[in-house]
N, C-alpha and C positions, 0 to 999 in steps of 0.2 A: 504493500500500499504506500509506504513512504517512497519507494523507488518510483512508482507512477506518479506521485505528486510532484517529486522533484524533476521528473522528466517533463511533466506538463509545464512547470515553472520555467524550466530551461527553454522549452519550446516558445513560451509566451514572450520571454525576454528576447530570444532571437528574432521573433517576428517583430517586436517593437524596434529592435535595432535596424532591421531590414527596412522598416517603414520610415524610420528617421533618416537613414541614408537615402532612400528614394526621394524623400521630400527635400533633403539638401541638394540632391542632384537637380531636381526641378527648379529649385530657387537659383541655383547657380547658372543654369542654362537661361533662365529669364533674365538674369542680371547681365549675362554676356550679350544677349539679343538687344536689351535696352542700350547697352554701351555702343553696339553697333549702330543702332538707330540714331543715337546722339552724335556719333561721328559722322554719319551720313548727313544729318541735319545741318551740321557745322560746315561741311564741304559743299553742300549744295544750297545756294542762295535763291530766293524767289526772283523771278524775271522782273525787269523794270515795268512800270505801268504803261499802258498803251499811250503811245505818243512821246515817250521818254527814251533816251538811250539809243536811238536809231541813227539820227542825224544831228550834226552840230548846227545851232541857230547862229548865224554869223551877223544877223541884223540886229542883235541885242546890244 
């Protein structure tokens, strides 16, 4: 009886450890994706509004 209880406790602890590891991996993957998005946002700027940035107005 004690052996069965100990085995069940070890199995529960192992499952909890695996779940914690899985959650940590998902969080890290999300963090890396958000870092990539931030880098892309910094590198890509919005285009100029319509009528700006295409030609130089020399009459001004």
